[in-house]
Each structure stands twice: as structure tokens, then as C-alpha cells.
Kinemage of the C-alpha trace (Angstrom):
@kinemage 1
@onewidth
@group {chain A} dominant
@subgroup {mainchain}
@vectorlist {calphas} color= white
{ca met a 1} P -10.081 20.332 -47.767
{ca arg a 2} L -7.160 22.190 -46.341
{ca arg a 3} L -6.352 22.140 -42.631
{ca ser a 4} L -5.656 25.298 -40.769
{ca ala a 5} L -2.241 25.850 -39.255
{ca ser a 6} L -3.599 25.553 -35.705
{ca leu a 7} L -4.787 21.968 -36.274
{ca thr a 8} L -1.562 20.557 -37.620
{ca arg a 9} L 0.581 18.540 -35.255
{ca lys a 10} L 3.823 19.963 -34.116
{ca ala a 11} L 6.880 17.908 -33.390
{ca pro a 12} L 7.215 17.082 -29.677
{ca leu a 13} L 9.735 19.098 -27.747
{ca arg a 14} L 12.911 17.204 -27.028
{ca arg a 15} L 14.331 17.589 -23.609
{ca thr a 16} L 18.067 17.761 -23.535
{ca arg a 17} L 19.633 15.741 -20.770
{ca arg a 18} L 21.663 17.820 -18.412
{ca arg a 19} L 25.187 16.442 -18.322
{ca leu a 20} L 27.105 16.402 -15.098
{ca thr a 21} L 30.608 17.723 -14.950
{ca thr a 22} L 33.266 15.414 -13.545
{ca ala a 23} L 33.151 17.140 -10.160
{ca arg a 24} L 29.339 16.928 -10.043
{ca arg a 25} L 29.440 13.272 -11.049
{ca glu a 26} L 31.856 12.575 -8.190
{ca gln a 27} L 29.564 14.410 -5.763
{ca ala a 28} L 26.563 12.428 -6.996
{ca thr a 29} L 28.457 9.159 -6.611
{ca arg a 30} L 29.531 10.115 -3.092
{ca phe a 31} L 25.907 11.056 -2.267
{ca his a 32} L 24.530 7.704 -3.416
{ca arg a 33} L 27.338 5.690 -1.824
{ca ser a 34} L 26.785 7.382 1.536
{ca ile a 35} L 23.894 4.983 2.223
{ca his a 36} L 25.932 1.831 1.535
{ca gly a 37} L 25.454 -0.762 4.270
{ca lys a 38} L 22.702 1.209 6.025
{ca arg a 39} L 19.098 0.235 6.758
{ca cys a 40} L 15.892 1.961 5.647
{ca val a 41} L 14.940 4.630 8.178
{ca ser a 42} L 11.277 3.698 7.920
{ca cys a 43} L 10.974 -0.106 7.769
{ca gly a 44} L 14.473 -1.381 8.582
{ca ala a 45} L 15.032 -3.235 5.296
{ca pro a 46} L 18.428 -2.845 3.583
{ca ala a 47} L 18.625 0.623 2.050
{ca thr a 48} L 18.822 0.566 -1.727
{ca glu a 49} L 18.235 4.242 -2.529
{ca ala a 50} L 19.397 7.630 -1.274
{ca his a 51} L 16.483 9.994 -0.764
{ca his a 52} L 16.985 13.781 -0.709
{ca ala a 53} L 15.503 15.092 2.563
{ca ile a 54} L 15.192 18.499 0.882
{ca glu a 55} L 14.020 17.961 -2.686
{ca ala a 56} L 16.770 17.919 -5.282
{ca gln a 57} L 14.619 20.061 -7.566
{ca tyr a 58} L 14.334 22.777 -4.903
{ca leu a 59} L 18.064 22.639 -4.213
{ca arg a 60} L 18.917 22.823 -7.934
{ca arg a 61} L 16.860 25.969 -8.250
{ca his a 62} L 17.913 27.786 -5.067
{ca tyr a 63} L 21.116 26.139 -3.758
{ca pro a 64} L 22.820 24.408 -6.714
{ca leu a 65} L 26.043 23.730 -4.827
{ca his a 66} L 24.200 21.660 -2.196
{ca val a 67} L 22.259 19.229 -4.414
{ca tyr a 68} L 24.538 16.280 -3.650
{ca asp a 69} L 25.479 17.202 -0.082
{ca thr a 70} L 25.750 13.911 1.831
{ca arg a 71} L 24.097 15.464 4.902
{ca asn a 72} L 20.887 15.560 2.856
{ca ala a 73} L 20.956 11.808 2.086
{ca val a 74} L 18.344 9.613 3.771
{ca pro a 75} L 18.797 5.829 3.388
{ca val a 76} L 15.531 4.192 2.283
{ca cys a 77} L 14.412 1.017 0.560
{ca gly a 78} L 12.773 1.212 -2.866
{ca arg a 79} L 9.248 0.609 -1.565
{ca cys a 80} L 9.370 3.305 1.133
{ca his a 81} L 10.982 5.736 -1.320
{ca ala a 82} L 8.241 5.143 -3.890
{ca asn a 83} L 5.519 5.558 -1.255
{ca his a 84} L 7.023 8.810 0.030
{ca thr a 85} L 7.558 10.235 -3.453
{ca ala a 86} L 4.005 9.350 -4.523
{ca ala a 87} L 2.711 10.836 -1.234
{ca thr a 88} L 0.815 7.634 -0.408
{ca arg a 89} L 2.742 7.129 2.819
{ca arg a 90} L 5.144 9.881 3.818
{ca leu a 91} L 8.208 9.140 5.907
{ca pro a 92} L 7.903 10.225 9.553
{ca arg a 93} L 10.017 13.225 10.446
{ca ala a 94} L 11.343 11.431 13.522
{ca cys a 95} L 13.081 8.935 11.189
{ca leu a 96} L 15.185 11.579 9.464
{ca pro a 97} L 18.886 11.466 10.344
{ca val a 98} L 20.218 14.264 12.538
{ca glu a 99} L 22.488 15.333 9.664
{ca ala a 100} L 19.441 16.012 7.465
{ca glu a 101} L 17.852 18.142 10.189
{ca thr a 102} L 21.050 20.164 10.687
{ca phe a 103} L 21.474 20.528 6.900
{ca ala a 104} L 17.963 21.959 6.583
{ca ala a 105} L 18.490 24.255 9.572
{ca ala a 106} L 21.802 25.539 8.166
{ca leu a 107} L 20.071 26.565 4.930
{ca gly a 108} L 16.945 27.824 6.727
{ca leu a 109} L 14.730 25.195 5.099
{ca thr a 110} L 13.092 23.490 8.092
{ca his a 111} L 9.700 24.602 6.773
{ca leu a 112} L 10.167 22.126 3.901
{ca leu a 113} L 10.720 19.284 6.352
{ca glu a 114} L 7.493 20.223 8.118
{ca arg a 115} L 5.699 20.221 4.779
{ca tyr a 116} L 6.932 16.912 3.335
{ca tyr a 117} L 7.345 14.687 6.394
{ca arg a 118} L 4.527 13.611 8.654
{ca pro a 119} L 4.838 14.516 12.335
{ca ser a 120} L 5.824 11.837 14.853
{ca ala a 121} L 2.464 11.939 16.592
{ca tyr a 122} L 0.644 11.214 13.313
{ca arg a 123} L -1.316 7.952 13.413
{ca glu a 124} L -2.377 6.219 10.234
{ca ala a 125} L -5.858 4.793 9.925
{ca ala a 126} L -5.737 1.045 10.437
């Protein structure tokens, strides 16, 4: 019995990794080092990761020169970053650094902060 062409398996698509230029790599390094020695804005633990206040994916698509702007870096620990990214427990907007707020305002993207960060008056169910 012969299989039709629609039932045969196709090779999976390979995603090519986007390589950073030297200048972009330096910007990315500066972005991630900007949180060195800081504490998590949410729980106060030592910050281990730099979170993009405005999503990197959005910035890559609409403002590619601002992806690694250090004003957009929010120091967070791994646990709080994972919770925010998975949307299980979003970071409060009041915890965002002033630089992140001014960065979003300069690009006209404050609506994204309202969308992805819970308001200060928000109370979680105990």
C-alpha cells in the first residue's frame, strides 16, 4: 500500500540562530551587567537576571535600536522573573525603576506597562 504525499512526514524546520554583531553583543553585555550588585525589585533577594520592562520581542519588532537600552532593565531574581514571565505572579508596577517608566514614556509605550504589570492597589488572594 502506497502512502499519499500528505501523510508523509516532513523534516522539521530548523531555526537559524540570530547572531549578534559586535556592537549588539556589547550592548547586550552592558544591559545584563547593569543589574550587577542590585536587589530584586519584588522580593529583595540578590538580582540574578535583567528583565526587559518592555518586552524584548516587541522592541525587536518596532524599535530594534532600543532592545538593549539599560533604562529598560529591571533587576529581578530568577524566581520572580519566572513567575512574571509565566504570568503566575506579575511584578507590581510600583516596583519598576523610574528609568523604566521614563523609557516607556519616551517611546510612547506606557500602555504596555499597564498591560503587563499589576497595579499597586492590586491585592492577591491569600
